[in-house]
N, C-alpha and C positions, 0 to 999 in steps of 0.2 A: 652784183652791181648795187643792190640795196645795202648790203653790209659795208661796201666801200663808201657809199654816200654817208652812212651813219658814222663811220670812222672819221671821214673828212670833216663832218660837222663838229665832232669832239676835238679834233686836231685844230680846227679854226678857233674854237673857244680857248684851247690851251695857248695858242699863239697870241690871241687877242689879249689875254690876261697875263702874258709873259710867264706862263707856267711851263715847266719842262715837259717835253713829249716823252712818254715812257716806252715808246717802241724802240727796242734795243737790238733786235736780231731777227732771226728767221721765224717764220710763222710756226706756231706750235711749240716754241721754246720760251719758257717762263722762268724768271729768277726766283719767284716765290714757290716754294715746294707745294703748297696747297693748291695753287693754280695749275701747276704742272700735273699733279695727281688727278685733279678734276678733268683737265684736258685729256689726259691719257685714258681715264675711265670712260669719258663720254665718247671719245673716238673709237675705243674698243667696242662699246655697246652699240654704236651706230654702224659699225662695220659688219655686223652679223648677218643682216638681211635688209631688204628694202623696208620691210615693216618696222624693224628696229631703228632704222635710220630716221623714218618719220617720227617714231616715238621719241627718239633722242632729240630730234629737232624741237618737238613740242616741249620736252622737259627744259631745254635750253631757253626757249622763249618764255616759259613760266618763270624760270630763274631771273631772266631779264626784267620781266614785268614786276616781280616782287622787289628786286633791287631798285629799279627806277621809281616805283611807287613810294618806297620807303625814303628814298633820297628826296623826292619831290615834296615830301611832308616836312622837310627841314631846310630846303634851299629857299633863299629869298631873292637871289639875283635873277632879274627878268630874262636876261640873255640865256642863262643856264636853264631856267624853267622852260623856255621855248624849245631849246634843243632837246631837253630830256622829255618833254611832252611829245615831240615828234618821234623820238626814239621809242617811246611807249606805244604810240600809234603803230609804228612799224612792227614792234614785237607782237602786238595784238593781231595785226594782219598776218604775220608769219604763223602765229599760233592757229588762226583760223584756217590757213592753207594746209598746215600739217594735219589738223583734225579732219579736214575735208578729205585728204588722201587716205587717212586711216579709216574713216567711215566708208569710203569707196571700197576699201579692202575688207570691210566687215568687222573691223576691230573697234571695240569700245575703249576709249581712253579715259583714264581716271587721273585727275590733276594731282600733282605731288606738292607743289610749292605755293599754289594759290587755292583759295577756297572753292568748293564746288559751286557756290553761288556766283562768285566772280567769274569762274570758268564758263558757266552757262550763259551769263550775261555777255561775255565776250563772243562766244561762238554763235550766239543767236542774233548778234548785231551785224550790220553791214561793214564792209571794208571801209577804212578811213583814209583820208588824205592828209598830208602834212602841210606846213606853211614854209615858205621860203625864209631863210634865216640870214639876216644881215645884222651883225652886232652893232650896237650903238653905245658909245662911250658913256652916255648918261642913263643907261639902264633901259632905254627904249629899244625895242627891236623893230627893225623895219621889215615890211613885207613888200617885195617888188618895188623898193625904193621909197615908200612912205615911212614915216616915223610913228606909225600907230603901234601901241604896245600890245601886250597880251590881251586878247578879247576886245581889241579895238580901243583900249584905254591907254593913255600915255603912261609910260613907266615912271617910277619915282626914284629919287636918289641918283647916285652916280653909277649904280650897277655893279659895284664891286662888293 
């Protein structure tokens, strides 16, 4: 359900900015060879055992955290920033959940894609909640119908 909400938020952005939706077929089928290989490798790794499934889930969330953080460093559109910050919160929450399950199984996880410091900061902090997303043509994102921008400040520019 969470992944579906995340995907729907990105699809909403794509539609809002008249960008093409890249979903082209069945789940798990990718046109880029590198994505197909990554998917196949992660699926195989996660299929070995419950422990490996949790570990693979943690690795995927780490990859998402790294990618979203790098993208947030360069994005200036307030609508995109809000959606990506919410996705980042979701990935941190998912990482916390996978690590909690691994810890319950007595497994110590070592981060692969993010630093040990960032990893420890994430897993030692509480679960986070996201904000409702309503795109605004002028770069301000509304939450529950108001036009307050990120962190309660009005957005600037046109948002493209």
